[in-house]
Residue, then its C-alpha position, 0 to 999 in steps of 0.5 A: m169399634p172393630m168391623h164386623i168381619c166373619l169367615d168367608d167373607i169377600v173383601l175389596l182391598r184399597k191396593p191389588h195384589p201383584c197378580g192383579s186381584y183386589q178380592w179377599r177371601v177371609v180365612r182366620v178372624g182374630a187379633d189377625i186376620g187371615l186373607r187368602c187371594l181369589k185369583c192366586n190363592h196365595r194367603v197373607l196375615l194382617p193384623r186386625r188394625k191394618f186390615e180395617r184400614s185396607v177394606k175398601k168394601i166388604i162385597s159379600h158376607g160368607g159367615s152370617e148367611q151360614l149361620s142364618n140357615e144352620s139355626s133355621n135348619s136345627s129349628q126345623r129338625g127340633s120340631g120333628l123330633q118332638 
């Protein structure tokens, strides 16, 4: 089963980037996962299978928080218009 990854998630990888950072932000989700290093802003593209093996921990979920906020805001906006 594929790992649940959203845009703007912060992940901790097993091996450090040459700049020394272990933390990456997810910038693309699909068959390939796009990552941006949080220290030097270098961008890499990994196949999903390789990405899932190299993830040690998901530090924060950026996409799920935005979705819940958007749905609560849209329900508030909809009730005010009627």
